[in-house]
C-alpha positions as CSV (number, residue, x, y, z in Angstrom):
1,M,59.2,-150.2,94.6
2,N,58.0,-148.3,91.5
3,I,54.9,-146.1,91.6
4,Y,52.6,-148.6,89.8
5,S,53.5,-151.3,92.3
6,R,52.9,-148.9,95.2
7,A,49.6,-147.8,93.8
8,V,48.5,-151.4,93.8
9,H,50.0,-152.7,97.0
10,T,50.4,-150.0,99.5
11,G,47.7,-149.8,102.3
12,D,46.2,-153.2,101.6
13,R,46.6,-156.7,102.9
14,K,46.6,-155.7,106.5
15,N,44.2,-158.5,107.8
16,P,45.8,-160.7,110.4
17,G,45.3,-164.4,110.0
18,D,45.8,-167.0,107.3
19,H,43.9,-165.2,104.6
20,V,45.2,-162.2,102.5
21,P,42.7,-160.1,100.5
22,V,43.5,-159.7,96.8
23,T,42.3,-156.1,97.0
24,T,42.0,-153.5,99.8
25,P,38.7,-154.4,101.6
26,I,36.1,-151.7,102.1
27,H,35.1,-151.7,105.8
28,T,31.5,-150.5,106.2
29,A,31.1,-150.9,109.9
30,A,30.3,-147.6,111.7
31,S,31.5,-148.7,115.1
32,Y,33.7,-151.4,116.6
33,S,33.2,-153.4,119.8
34,Y,35.7,-154.5,122.4
35,E,35.6,-156.9,125.3
36,D,35.6,-154.1,128.0
37,I,35.6,-150.3,128.3
38,R,39.3,-150.1,129.3
39,E,40.1,-151.2,125.7
40,V,37.9,-148.6,124.1
41,E,39.4,-145.9,126.4
42,A,42.9,-147.1,125.4
43,V,42.1,-146.7,121.7
44,F,40.4,-143.4,122.0
45,A,43.5,-142.2,124.0
46,N,45.8,-143.5,121.2
47,E,47.5,-145.8,123.8
48,R,46.9,-148.8,121.5
49,P,45.9,-149.3,117.9
50,G,42.4,-149.9,117.0
51,Y,39.2,-148.4,115.7
52,V,36.0,-147.3,117.7
53,Y,33.9,-145.2,115.3
54,A,34.2,-144.8,111.5
55,R,34.1,-141.0,111.5
56,F,37.1,-140.9,113.6
57,D,39.1,-143.6,111.7
58,N,38.6,-146.9,110.0
59,P,40.8,-149.5,108.1
60,T,39.6,-148.3,104.7
61,N,40.6,-144.6,105.4
62,A,43.8,-145.8,107.0
63,A,44.6,-147.8,103.8
64,L,43.8,-144.8,101.6
65,E,45.9,-142.4,103.8
66,E,48.8,-144.8,103.7
67,L,48.5,-145.1,99.9
68,V,48.4,-141.3,99.2
69,T,51.3,-140.7,101.6
70,S,53.3,-143.3,99.7
71,L,52.4,-142.1,96.3
72,E,53.1,-138.5,97.1
73,G,56.3,-139.1,99.1
74,G,54.8,-137.2,102.0
75,A,55.0,-137.3,105.7
76,G,51.3,-138.2,106.2
77,T,47.9,-137.9,104.8
78,L,44.5,-137.1,106.3
79,A,41.4,-138.3,104.4
80,T,38.4,-136.3,105.1
81,S,34.6,-137.0,104.5
82,S,34.1,-134.0,102.3
83,G,35.9,-131.1,100.5
84,M,34.7,-128.6,103.0
85,A,36.1,-130.7,105.9
86,A,39.5,-130.7,104.1
87,I,39.3,-127.0,103.5
88,H,38.4,-126.2,107.1
89,I,41.3,-128.4,108.4
90,A,43.8,-126.9,106.0
91,L,42.8,-123.4,106.8
92,T,42.7,-123.9,110.5
93,A,46.2,-125.5,110.4
94,A,47.6,-122.9,108.2
95,L,46.3,-120.0,110.3
96,L,47.0,-121.5,113.8
97,E,50.1,-119.6,114.6
98,R,50.3,-117.2,111.7
99,P,48.8,-113.8,110.8
100,K,45.1,-114.2,110.2
101,S,45.0,-113.3,106.4
102,V,43.8,-115.3,103.6
103,L,44.0,-114.4,99.9
104,G,41.4,-116.1,97.7
105,A,40.2,-116.3,94.2
106,T,37.3,-114.3,93.0
107,A,35.5,-117.5,91.9
108,M,35.7,-119.3,95.2
109,Y,33.2,-121.8,96.3
110,G,30.3,-120.1,98.2
111,A,30.6,-122.3,101.3
112,T,34.4,-121.6,101.6
113,V,33.6,-117.8,101.4
114,R,31.1,-118.2,104.2
115,L,33.7,-120.2,106.2
116,L,36.2,-117.5,105.8
117,H,33.9,-114.6,106.5
118,S,31.6,-116.1,109.2
119,V,33.6,-118.7,111.0
120,L,37.3,-117.9,110.6
């Protein structure tokens, strides 16, 4: 599939049932309900697919992550709620098992400088 087709079709049309959305739906729910707590626990434990709380994951983010992974030819994607969340995750992952040194530009975003100096 060419990049234009992937850009239009990857990550969408995941709804089960007889209807298929024309575009990727935007899911605005903050939380999701289940019949009993065992189902929720299984989703939290990644033992079964599903969503429990939008900050952890939701169908809209999953569609975006699938699309970016496809377009970039990557192994996976993680969509974050902010640039600082992305920077924190990237730095934490990069420094996890490596020497604790970071080289940064002189014109770095102030919150990133504070993250590096005060938190990491």
